[in-house]
C-alpha positions, 0 to 999 in steps of 0.5 A: 518549531524544532520539536515539531520537526523532530517529532515529524522525523520520529514519526517517519522513523517509527513507520519505516522501522515498524514496517520493516519488522512487519514485512519481515515477520509477515513474509516469514510466516507466509513462507513457512506456511508454504504460500508460494513466494510468487504471490506473497508480494500481492498478499501478506507483504502488500497488506503489511506495507499498506498498514502505514497508509491505513493508519495515517488515513484512518487517524486523519479521518477521525480528526476530520482531515479529509485532505490528508486521508485522501491525499495520503492514499492517492499520493501513495499510489502515485509514489508506488507506481511512478517513483518506486517501480520507476526506479526499480525498472530503470535498474532491472526491467521486469517481465510481466507475462503473467495472467495474475499481473494482467488481472490485477492490473485491470482490477486496479484500474477499475477500482481507481475509475470507480473511486473517481466516479464516486467522487463526482459529488466531492463526498465519499460517504459510508455507503460508498465506503462499503462498496470500496470494502466490497471491492476489497473482499473480492480482491481477498477472495481472489487471492485466497483462491489463488493461494489454494490453487498454487499450494495444491499444485506445489504440495507434492514437491514442497519440502515442509520445514519444521520451525520451533515454537520459539521461532514462531514466538519471535516472529509473532512478537516482531509482527505485533511490535511492528504494528505498535511502531506503525500506529505510534508513527502514524499518529505523530505523522498526522499531527506534526504534518498538519502543524508543518502545513500551517507553519509553511502556509502549504495546504494539507492536501499538498503536504499529504500528497508529498511528504506524508505519502512518500513517508508511508510508501517507504516500506514499499520502497524497502521491499522493492530494493530487497526484492531486487537485491535477492532476484525476486522481481515478482514479489516487488511487482505483486507488492506494488499492485496489491498495495495500490489496490489496498490503498483504494479499497481498504485505506479509503474504505475504512476511513469512510467508516470513521467519517465521510471523506470530503474530496478536494478540487485538487484530488478530483481534478488533478490527483485522481487523474494523475493516478489513472494516467501513471497507472495506465502508463504502467499497465497497458504498455506492459500488457503489449510488450510483456515487460516493464522497460 
């Protein structure tokens, strides 16, 4: 029993540390390639911080543990929005007078509602997974176009700083090492989380919605705290919106390609509606007031 607890904690630690390396290196690469900082959060950083959720859900789907795969993704959305943005904006209210924020907020709500509609028969099959991945492709194309537009606007005034091969090598190694730590941590988290659920008499759906979702959302929390400390609010907001979109499209879309996902009654009637309500409470008031108070 003690070993199970220790391995579970080790899995959390590896995911946090791996996510830290992954975020640092991904952000560095984005900056030196002159991608504007304002959209780093919604692209490179959100891809990096969502990697733990992706690995946990894919490994869970491979083990026929749909409750963990789905609960992890939905729990991360709830945790990202309710906990991380909640804490962030209690400390420092954020202005959201950006068309990019508006569009991505509406996009996120549309994707969650579409997933809820797909879940009505309590099975997400490979075809529906392809639709989720198509949503992901749309999101990626939008961001690529946005990056190109922002870079063309700033090209004249941007100062291009050269970096040595050694610097690039170090960052790429950190990037790969972060992926390795996250992969190992995700495996430990799934296996030991399942064992703990059985020992405690708790359903896998509940433990995935709480402990595992919170653990895999810690990279987003670290990013939010760092952005707050450095005065880069848009990185954090973009990261949360981007990560939530990726949780629906990439995390669940890839999981269905391993095995069809069974949607529990808890997910259908509580978890998904909770994600919709929390997301709505973030997006719609901020569209009117132009800030998150």
